[in-house]
C-alpha distance (Angstrom), angle and dihedral (degrees) to the residues before:
residue distance angle dihedral
M1 . . .
S2 3.80 . .
T3 3.79 119.0 .
T4 3.81 92.6 -160.3
P5 3.80 109.1 111.5
E6 3.78 117.9 -123.1
F7 3.79 115.8 -116.5
L8 3.79 108.7 -128.7
T9 3.78 120.7 -134.0
A10 3.78 122.1 -125.6
S11 3.80 90.9 -132.6
N12 3.80 97.8 64.0
F13 3.82 105.0 77.1
Y14 3.78 141.8 118.2
V15 3.81 129.5 -154.8
E16 3.79 117.8 -152.1
F17 3.82 129.8 -169.4
K18 3.80 123.0 161.0
L19 3.80 104.5 -136.8
D20 3.79 129.7 -175.6
G21 3.78 114.4 -106.2
D22 3.79 92.9 19.1
N23 3.80 104.8 140.6
E24 3.77 95.5 159.3
S25 3.79 120.0 100.7
I26 3.80 91.0 -139.4
D27 3.79 115.1 19.3
A28 3.77 100.3 172.7
I29 3.75 137.6 13.1
F30 3.77 106.7 -162.3
Q31 3.77 123.2 -147.7
E32 3.80 95.7 -166.6
C33 3.77 137.4 25.2
Q34 3.80 119.4 -174.5
G35 3.79 135.9 169.9
L36 3.80 106.5 49.4
K37 3.75 94.1 147.6
L38 3.79 128.8 137.4
V39 3.81 114.7 -174.2
Q40 3.77 129.2 -174.2
E41 3.77 109.5 -148.4
T42 3.79 119.7 -139.8
I43 3.77 127.4 -135.4
E44 3.78 117.2 -149.5
I45 3.78 116.8 -149.3
C46 3.78 117.9 -162.6
E47 3.82 118.7 -165.1
V48 3.77 137.9 166.4
T49 3.77 111.2 -129.2
P50 3.79 128.0 -158.1
Q51 3.78 87.4 -118.3
K52 3.81 106.8 120.3
W53 3.73 122.6 -138.3
N54 3.72 136.4 159.3
I55 3.77 124.6 7.4
A56 3.77 103.0 -114.4
V57 3.77 137.7 -173.7
N58 3.79 114.6 -125.8
E59 3.82 127.4 -147.5
K60 3.84 90.9 -84.4
G61 3.78 91.8 55.0
M62 3.81 93.4 -108.2
R63 3.76 119.4 140.1
G64 3.78 120.1 -134.3
K65 3.76 147.7 133.9
Y66 3.78 117.8 -89.9
G67 3.80 131.4 -167.4
R68 3.77 119.0 -97.8
I69 3.81 119.1 -109.4
V70 3.79 114.3 -129.6
R71 3.80 123.4 -168.0
T72 3.79 119.5 -158.9
K73 3.81 128.0 -176.8
I74 3.79 119.8 -149.7
P75 3.82 131.6 -179.9
G76 3.80 116.7 -88.5
N77 3.80 134.8 -178.1
F78 3.78 125.7 -37.4
T79 3.79 119.6 -117.4
T80 3.80 132.3 -171.6
E81 3.77 133.0 -156.4
N82 3.77 122.1 -129.3
L83 3.78 118.3 -92.6
I84 3.80 115.1 -119.0
L85 3.80 116.9 -158.5
K86 3.81 123.2 -172.1
R87 3.78 127.9 -171.6
G88 3.75 142.7 158.5
M89 3.78 107.4 -89.0
T90 3.82 117.6 -105.9
K91 3.80 132.9 178.8
S92 3.82 90.5 -97.5
A93 3.82 112.3 113.2
T94 3.81 97.5 -172.6
L95 3.81 94.9 107.8
W96 3.81 91.2 45.1
K97 3.82 90.9 50.9
W98 3.82 89.8 51.8
F99 3.80 90.9 50.7
E100 3.82 92.3 44.9
S101 3.81 93.4 51.8
V102 3.82 90.0 52.3
R103 3.81 91.0 46.8
L104 3.81 89.7 54.1
G105 3.80 91.1 58.7
N106 3.79 105.2 -90.5
W107 3.79 95.1 110.0
F108 3.80 97.3 127.9
D109 3.80 94.8 48.8
R110 3.81 91.3 43.5
R111 3.82 96.2 55.0
R112 3.78 110.9 121.9
D113 3.75 137.7 -170.4
G114 3.76 117.3 -128.8
S115 3.77 145.2 168.2
I116 3.75 139.6 -130.7
V117 3.78 112.4 -153.3
I118 3.80 125.9 -166.3
Y119 3.80 118.5 -159.1
N120 3.79 132.2 -155.6
Q121 3.81 123.6 -125.1
G122 3.81 90.5 -87.4
G123 3.82 92.4 56.6
Q124 3.82 96.3 -107.9
E125 3.80 120.0 136.2
E126 3.81 110.2 -104.7
V127 3.82 106.1 162.8
R128 3.80 129.4 26.8
V129 3.78 123.6 -174.4
N130 3.81 116.3 -170.7
L131 3.81 119.4 -153.5
F132 3.79 121.7 -157.2
G133 3.80 130.7 -156.4
A134 3.81 96.2 8.2
Y135 3.81 124.3 171.0
P136 3.82 132.6 162.8
I137 3.80 118.7 -103.2
K138 3.80 103.3 171.0
Y139 3.80 134.8 32.3
T140 3.81 120.0 -170.6
L141 3.77 134.3 179.7
G142 3.80 119.4 -158.6
D143 3.78 121.2 -110.7
L144 3.79 116.4 -79.7
A145 3.79 126.5 -141.2
A146 3.81 132.3 165.0
D147 3.81 92.0 -128.9
K148 3.83 96.8 51.9
T149 3.79 122.2 103.1
E150 3.81 99.0 -178.2
I151 3.78 123.5 112.6
E152 3.79 113.2 -91.3
I153 3.83 108.7 -108.3
E154 3.79 122.7 -141.0
E155 3.82 116.0 -162.6
L156 3.78 127.7 -164.7
E157 3.80 123.8 -172.0
I158 3.78 114.6 -156.6
A159 3.80 129.1 -166.2
F160 3.78 117.7 -153.3
D161 3.80 138.3 176.7
V162 3.77 102.4 -129.0
F163 3.78 143.0 -30.2
T164 3.77 133.4 -144.1
R165 3.77 130.8 -160.7
V166 3.80 108.2 -133.3
L167 3.83 100.5 175.6
């Protein structure tokens, strides 16, 4: 058995949210998923220590010893970017209904947990990322034109509290 890890392709993924009123086995097959980013901010502390260094000349031309400035970086809060999901438009209105219920003021009650799963070439689950407290904040339809032949793209932007990688 090979010990070389398999590189996973960006095209083999599945997005899962359990939505109310979703009676369809597969509501949405997404073509793109962007924004899975978790960033820990840093806080920089600047302090003057009693440690002496360098004999300097101040603005008045006087020589003296001044404290050394020390900069320290410490971990701050975590932030996430919004998730952007794109798919070919279908007749299903489940995602629109989720967005509409949030738009009408039910955002807290309509938050959902979800997962993004990445599969290997054999179709087995390799990576699972769980999202918590997700709700849609933007719904976009692609531009329409009588002379276009492309698939109509539906885009949903989702805010979420945090995500964890479990596999």
